C-alpha positions as CSV (number, residue, x, y, z in Angstrom):
1,X,84.4,82.2,92.1
2,X,85.7,85.5,92.3
3,X,85.7,85.6,96.2
4,X,87.8,82.2,96.1
5,X,90.2,83.4,93.6
6,X,90.6,86.4,95.8
7,X,91.2,83.5,98.7
8,X,93.5,81.7,97.1
9,X,95.9,84.4,96.1
10,X,96.1,85.6,99.7
11,X,96.5,82.1,100.9
12,X,99.2,80.3,98.7
13,X,101.0,78.3,101.5
14,X,97.5,77.7,102.9
15,X,96.7,76.3,99.1
16,X,99.6,74.0,98.6
17,X,99.5,72.8,102.6
18,X,96.1,71.4,101.0
19,X,97.4,69.7,98.1
20,X,100.1,68.3,99.9
21,X,98.0,66.8,102.4
22,X,95.5,65.4,99.7
23,X,98.3,63.6,97.6
24,X,99.8,62.4,100.8
25,X,96.6,60.8,101.1
26,X,96.0,59.4,97.9
27,X,99.9,58.2,98.1
28,X,99.4,56.3,101.2
29,X,96.2,54.8,100.4
30,X,97.4,53.8,96.8
31,X,101.1,52.7,97.5
32,X,100.1,50.9,100.1
33,X,97.3,48.9,99.3
34,X,97.7,48.5,95.6
35,X,101.9,48.4,95.7
36,X,103.0,46.1,92.8
37,X,105.5,43.8,94.7
38,X,107.5,43.1,91.8
39,X,108.8,46.3,91.5
40,X,110.0,47.8,94.4
41,X,109.5,47.5,98.3
42,X,105.9,47.1,99.9
43,X,107.2,48.1,103.2
44,X,104.9,50.4,104.7
45,X,107.7,51.9,106.9
46,X,109.6,53.1,104.0
47,X,106.8,54.4,101.5
48,X,105.0,56.5,104.3
49,X,108.2,58.2,104.8
50,X,109.1,58.9,101.9
51,X,105.6,60.2,100.6
52,X,105.1,62.4,103.9
53,X,108.8,64.0,102.5
54,X,107.7,64.6,98.9
55,X,104.3,66.4,100.4
56,X,106.2,68.6,102.6
57,X,108.1,69.7,99.2
58,X,104.5,70.3,97.8
59,X,103.7,72.2,101.1
60,X,106.9,74.4,101.2
61,X,107.7,75.0,97.9
62,X,107.0,78.9,97.8
63,X,108.8,79.1,101.1
64,X,112.0,77.7,100.7
65,X,112.4,77.0,96.8
66,X,115.6,75.9,96.7
67,X,116.0,73.7,100.0
68,X,112.9,72.0,98.9
69,X,114.5,71.1,95.3
70,X,117.6,69.7,97.5
71,X,115.4,67.9,99.5
72,X,113.4,66.2,96.2
73,X,116.7,65.1,94.8
74,X,118.1,63.5,98.2
75,X,114.1,62.0,98.7
76,X,114.9,60.4,94.9
77,X,118.4,59.1,95.9
78,X,116.9,57.6,98.8
79,X,114.0,55.9,96.4
80,X,117.0,54.4,94.3
81,X,118.7,53.1,97.2
82,X,115.9,51.7,100.0
83,X,113.9,50.3,96.7
84,X,111.2,52.7,97.0
85,X,109.5,52.5,93.5
86,X,107.9,55.3,91.9
87,X,104.3,56.3,93.6
88,X,102.1,59.0,93.6
89,X,104.0,61.2,95.6
90,X,106.5,61.8,93.1
91,X,104.6,64.0,91.3
92,X,106.1,66.6,94.1
93,X,109.2,66.3,91.6
94,X,107.3,67.9,88.7
95,X,105.9,70.7,91.1
96,X,109.4,71.7,92.1
97,X,110.6,71.6,88.9
98,X,108.2,74.5,87.9
99,X,108.4,76.1,91.4
100,X,112.2,76.5,91.0
101,X,112.0,77.8,87.3
102,X,109.5,80.4,88.1
103,X,110.9,81.7,91.2
104,X,114.5,80.5,92.3
105,X,117.8,81.6,91.8
106,X,119.0,81.1,88.0
107,X,121.5,77.8,89.9
108,X,118.5,76.1,91.1
109,X,116.4,76.4,87.8
110,X,119.4,74.1,86.1
111,X,119.5,72.0,88.5
112,X,116.3,71.3,88.6
113,X,116.3,71.2,84.7
114,X,119.3,68.6,85.0
115,X,117.3,67.0,87.8
116,X,113.8,66.7,85.6
117,X,115.4,65.0,83.1
118,X,117.3,62.4,84.5
119,X,114.8,61.1,87.2
120,X,112.8,58.8,84.4
121,X,115.9,57.4,83.1
122,X,117.3,56.6,86.7
123,X,114.2,55.1,87.4
124,X,113.4,53.4,84.9
125,X,116.9,51.9,84.9
126,X,116.3,51.0,88.5
127,X,113.1,49.2,88.5
128,X,112.9,48.3,84.2
129,X,110.2,46.3,82.7
130,X,110.8,43.1,82.1
131,X,107.9,42.6,80.0
132,X,108.8,45.5,77.1
133,X,111.8,45.6,75.0
134,X,114.7,47.7,75.1
135,X,112.7,49.9,72.4
136,X,109.7,49.7,74.9
137,X,111.7,50.6,77.8
138,X,113.3,53.8,75.8
139,X,109.8,55.2,74.5
140,X,108.8,54.8,78.4
141,X,111.8,56.9,79.5
142,X,110.9,59.6,77.0
143,X,106.8,59.9,77.6
144,X,108.1,60.4,81.3
145,X,110.9,62.9,80.6
146,X,108.4,65.3,78.8
147,X,106.4,66.5,81.3
148,X,109.8,67.5,83.3
149,X,110.8,69.2,80.3
150,X,107.4,71.2,80.0
151,X,107.2,71.7,83.8
152,X,110.6,73.6,83.7
153,X,109.7,75.6,80.3
154,X,106.5,76.8,81.8
155,X,108.6,78.1,84.2
156,X,111.0,79.5,83.1
157,X,107.9,81.4,80.8
158,X,106.6,82.9,83.6
159,X,109.9,83.9,85.1
160,X,110.3,85.8,82.5
161,X,106.9,87.4,82.4
162,X,107.3,88.9,85.6
163,X,110.4,90.1,84.8
164,X,109.2,92.0,82.0
165,X,105.9,93.1,83.9
166,X,108.4,94.2,86.6
167,X,110.6,95.9,84.4
168,X,107.5,97.5,82.6
169,X,106.1,99.2,86.3
170,X,109.6,100.4,87.5
171,X,109.7,102.2,84.2
172,X,106.5,103.5,84.5
173,X,106.7,104.8,88.0
174,X,110.2,106.3,86.9
175,X,108.5,107.8,84.0
176,X,105.8,109.3,86.5
177,X,108.7,110.8,88.5
178,X,110.2,112.3,85.5
179,X,106.7,114.0,84.4
180,X,106.2,115.3,88.0
181,X,110.0,116.8,88.4
182,X,109.5,118.1,84.9
183,X,106.4,119.6,85.7
184,X,107.7,121.5,88.9
185,X,110.8,122.8,86.7
186,X,107.6,123.9,84.3
187,X,105.8,125.7,87.1
188,X,109.1,127.3,88.6
189,X,110.5,128.4,84.8
190,X,106.8,130.1,84.1
191,X,106.7,131.6,87.5
192,X,109.8,133.3,86.6
193,X,108.8,134.4,83.7
194,X,105.5,136.3,84.9
195,X,107.6,137.7,87.6
196,X,110.1,139.2,84.4
197,X,107.1,140.5,83.4
198,X,105.4,141.7,86.4
199,X,108.9,143.5,86.7
200,X,108.6,145.4,83.9
201,X,105.0,146.6,84.1
202,X,105.1,147.8,87.6
203,X,108.7,149.2,86.9
204,X,106.9,151.0,83.7
205,X,104.2,152.5,85.5
206,X,106.5,154.2,88.7
207,X,109.0,155.2,86.0
208,X,105.8,156.8,84.7
209,X,104.8,158.3,88.2
210,X,108.2,159.4,88.7
211,X,108.5,161.2,85.6
212,X,105.3,163.1,86.4
213,X,106.1,163.8,89.7
214,X,109.5,165.3,88.7
215,X,107.6,167.5,86.3
216,X,104.6,168.5,88.4
217,X,107.3,169.5,91.0
218,X,109.1,171.8,88.5
219,X,105.7,173.7,87.0
220,X,104.2,174.1,90.3
221,X,106.7,176.3,91.6
222,X,103.5,179.2,91.7
223,X,101.6,177.0,93.7
224,X,102.1,177.2,97.5
225,X,104.8,175.1,99.7
226,X,102.6,172.3,101.0
227,X,101.6,170.8,97.4
228,X,105.3,171.4,96.3
229,X,106.1,169.7,99.3
230,X,103.9,166.8,99.2
231,X,104.6,166.4,95.1
232,X,108.6,166.0,96.0
233,X,107.2,163.2,98.4
234,X,105.4,161.2,95.8
235,X,108.9,161.6,93.9
236,X,111.0,160.4,96.2
237,X,108.5,157.6,97.6
238,X,108.5,156.5,93.8
239,X,112.0,156.4,93.6
240,X,112.3,154.0,96.6
241,X,109.8,152.0,95.6
242,X,111.1,151.5,92.1
243,X,115.0,150.6,93.7
244,X,112.8,148.3,96.6
245,X,111.1,146.2,93.6
246,X,114.4,146.0,91.2
247,X,115.9,144.7,94.9
248,X,113.6,142.2,95.2
249,X,112.4,140.8,91.8
250,X,115.7,141.8,89.9
251,X,117.2,138.3,91.3
252,X,114.8,136.4,88.4
253,X,115.9,138.2,85.7
254,X,118.1,136.4,83.2
255,X,120.3,137.8,80.4
256,X,117.2,138.0,77.9
257,X,116.6,141.2,80.0
258,X,119.7,143.5,80.7
259,X,119.7,146.0,83.5
260,X,119.0,149.3,82.0
261,X,117.1,152.1,83.0
262,X,114.9,151.7,79.9
263,X,111.5,149.5,80.4
264,X,109.1,148.5,77.8
265,X,105.5,148.4,78.5
266,X,103.6,144.8,78.1
267,X,101.3,143.6,75.7
268,X,97.2,145.1,77.6
269,X,93.9,143.8,76.0
270,X,94.1,146.2,73.1
271,X,97.2,144.9,71.5
272,X,95.1,141.2,71.2
273,X,93.1,142.9,68.0
274,X,96.8,142.8,66.6
275,X,97.2,139.2,67.8
276,X,94.3,138.1,66.3
277,X,94.9,139.9,62.5
278,X,98.9,138.4,63.0
279,X,97.2,135.0,63.4
280,X,94.8,135.5,60.2
281,X,97.3,137.0,58.5
282,X,99.8,133.9,58.9
283,X,96.5,131.7,57.2
284,X,94.7,131.0,60.8
285,X,91.2,132.8,60.5
286,X,89.9,134.0,63.4
287,X,86.7,135.2,64.8
288,X,87.3,138.0,67.3
289,X,84.3,140.0,69.1
290,X,83.8,142.1,72.3
291,X,81.1,141.8,74.4
292,X,80.2,145.0,77.3
293,X,82.0,148.0,77.9
294,X,85.5,148.3,77.3
295,X,87.3,150.3,80.2
296,X,90.9,150.0,81.6
297,X,92.0,147.0,83.6
298,X,94.6,146.6,86.1
299,X,97.9,145.9,84.2
300,X,98.4,142.3,85.6
301,X,94.9,141.6,84.4
302,X,95.8,143.3,81.0
303,X,98.9,141.1,80.5
304,X,97.3,138.2,81.7
305,X,94.3,138.0,79.3
306,X,97.1,138.7,76.3
307,X,99.2,135.7,76.8
308,X,96.6,133.4,77.6
309,X,95.1,134.3,74.0
310,X,98.6,134.2,72.5
311,X,99.4,130.6,74.2
312,X,95.8,129.4,72.9
313,X,96.0,130.7,69.3
314,X,99.7,129.4,69.1
315,X,98.7,125.8,70.3
316,X,95.9,125.6,67.4
317,X,98.3,127.2,65.0
318,X,100.7,124.2,65.3
319,X,98.7,121.5,66.6
320,X,94.9,122.4,65.2
321,X,95.9,120.9,61.6
322,X,95.7,122.9,58.1
323,X,92.4,123.9,58.1
324,X,91.7,125.1,61.5
325,X,89.5,127.6,62.8
326,X,89.8,129.4,66.0
327,X,87.6,132.2,67.7
328,X,88.2,134.9,70.3
329,X,85.4,136.3,72.8
330,X,86.8,138.9,75.0
331,X,83.5,139.8,77.7
332,X,83.6,142.8,80.3
333,X,81.8,142.0,82.9
334,X,81.1,144.2,86.1
335,X,83.3,142.7,88.2
336,X,85.9,141.0,85.8
337,X,86.8,140.1,82.3
338,X,85.7,137.0,80.6
339,X,88.0,135.0,78.1
340,X,86.7,132.2,75.6
341,X,89.4,130.8,73.1
342,X,87.9,128.1,70.6
343,X,89.1,126.1,67.8
344,X,88.0,123.4,65.6
345,X,90.9,121.6,64.7
346,X,92.5,118.0,65.6
347,X,94.1,119.6,68.9
348,X,97.1,118.1,70.6
349,X,96.9,115.6,73.3
350,X,95.5,116.7,76.9
351,X,98.5,115.7,78.7
352,X,101.0,117.5,76.0
353,X,99.2,120.4,77.3
354,X,99.0,119.5,81.2
355,X,102.8,119.2,80.5
356,X,103.8,122.7,79.0
357,X,106.1,123.2,76.4
358,X,103.7,123.3,73.3
359,X,105.6,126.6,72.0
360,X,108.7,125.3,72.9
361,X,108.9,128.2,75.7
362,X,108.2,126.0,78.6
363,X,104.0,127.1,78.3
364,X,100.5,125.3,78.5
365,X,97.9,124.8,80.7
366,X,100.3,125.0,83.6
367,X,101.5,128.3,82.3
368,X,98.0,129.4,81.9
369,X,96.8,128.1,85.4
370,X,100.1,130.2,86.8
371,X,99.2,133.3,85.5
372,X,95.3,133.0,85.7
373,X,96.3,132.3,89.7
374,X,98.3,135.2,90.1
375,X,95.5,137.4,89.7
376,X,93.0,135.4,91.5
377,X,90.8,134.7,88.7
378,X,90.1,130.8,87.3
379,X,90.6,128.6,83.9
380,X,88.9,125.9,82.5
381,X,90.1,123.7,79.5
382,X,89.4,120.6,77.6
383,X,89.0,119.0,74.3
384,X,85.4,120.4,73.2
385,X,82.4,117.6,72.8
386,X,82.5,118.4,68.8
387,X,86.1,118.4,68.4
388,X,88.7,120.9,68.8
389,X,89.7,122.4,72.2
390,X,88.4,125.2,74.6
391,X,90.4,127.3,76.9
392,X,88.0,129.9,79.4
393,X,89.2,132.0,81.9
394,X,87.5,134.4,84.2
395,X,89.6,137.5,85.5
396,X,88.8,139.3,88.6
397,X,89.1,143.4,88.9
398,X,90.2,142.9,92.0
399,X,92.2,140.2,94.0
400,X,90.5,137.6,95.9
401,X,91.4,137.7,99.4
C-alpha cells in the first residue's frame, strides 16, 4: 500500500488521466444505451463530445485549474443550449470546483463557488421533472447543490491548511537561519573575549620578563660584558615582543579594557578553590577534589580550566533549581589536566547551552568549545542519565601539532 501511495503522489497527472478515462467509459456506456429520451437529446454525436470534454477537465485539472474551470463552464452552457441533459461525466464539475478552491487563484475560487451553486438550479429549470411538484423540484435543487458547496468548502480548507504549513516551514527556516547567525556571532564574540584574556596573560608575562631582564642588567655590572650584553638582548627582545603583541591583538580590545601600561594576571587553577568557596557561600553546595600531583601549567591551560569551571557553576546556580548541588574534579595527568563538573539539578535545555548566552555574556558550550579548542583539548558535555548536567574536558599540557 505504501508503494502504491508513493506512486500516486509521484504521478498525479497520470492518476487524473486514469480516472478521466474511467469516467468517460461510464458516461458513454450509460448515457448512450440507457438515455431517457424524455429529458434531453439521445444523439450520441452530441453526448460523446460533451462527455469527452468534461473528462478532459478531470485529466488536466492540476495543470491548468483556471482554464479547466472556464472550459467546464462553457460545456455546461453548451449542454443547456444543445439539450444534452446531465450525465455521469458532469461529476467533473464537482471535481473542478474542489480543485480550483484548493489550488486556483482567488478569483477563480469565487467563480467556481458561484458556478457550482447555480448549476443544479439551471439544470432543474432546463429539465424539470414533470411528475414532481414545485416543492419537490426545489428539494431536488437543494439536494444537488449541497455537494457543490461541500466540494468548495473542502477545497478552500485544503488551501488554508497548505498556506498554514507553508508559513510554518518558512518560519522554521527563518528561525534556523537566525539561530545559525546568532551562533556565528557568539563564536566571534567568544573568540574576541578569549583573545583579550590571552592578551592580558601574555602581556603580563612579557612585562615581568622585561622587568627582570632590566634588573639583571643593573645588578650584574660586575659580570662579564658578554653576560650583560645577553641580558640587554633579552630586554630588547621582550620589549619588541610586547610592542608587536599589542599591535596585533590590540584591535580586539574594546572599551572595557583601557590601553594602559598595567596588566592584571588572569585567573589560574589555584583560584578555582576560591571560586568554589564563593559558590558555596552563595547557596550552591560544591564538592571540590584535586587528584594527582599539582604542578605549574601553561597560562592558557590554567585560564581555560578556570573559565570552564566558572561557566559550569554559573549555569548550575541559575538553572539547577533551589536544591541543586555540584561537584568539581581536577585530575593532573602526566600529559594534561582533566576537568569534570557535574550537577544534580534540573538543568536548562541542551539547545540553550549550545546557543550560548546562559550567563548573559555570550558564553555556553560554544564558548567552552572555543576555549578548549584554543589549547588543543577536547570537551564532552550533556545531560546525565540520572538527571543534571555533566561537563568533561581534557586539556593537554602541550598543544597538538
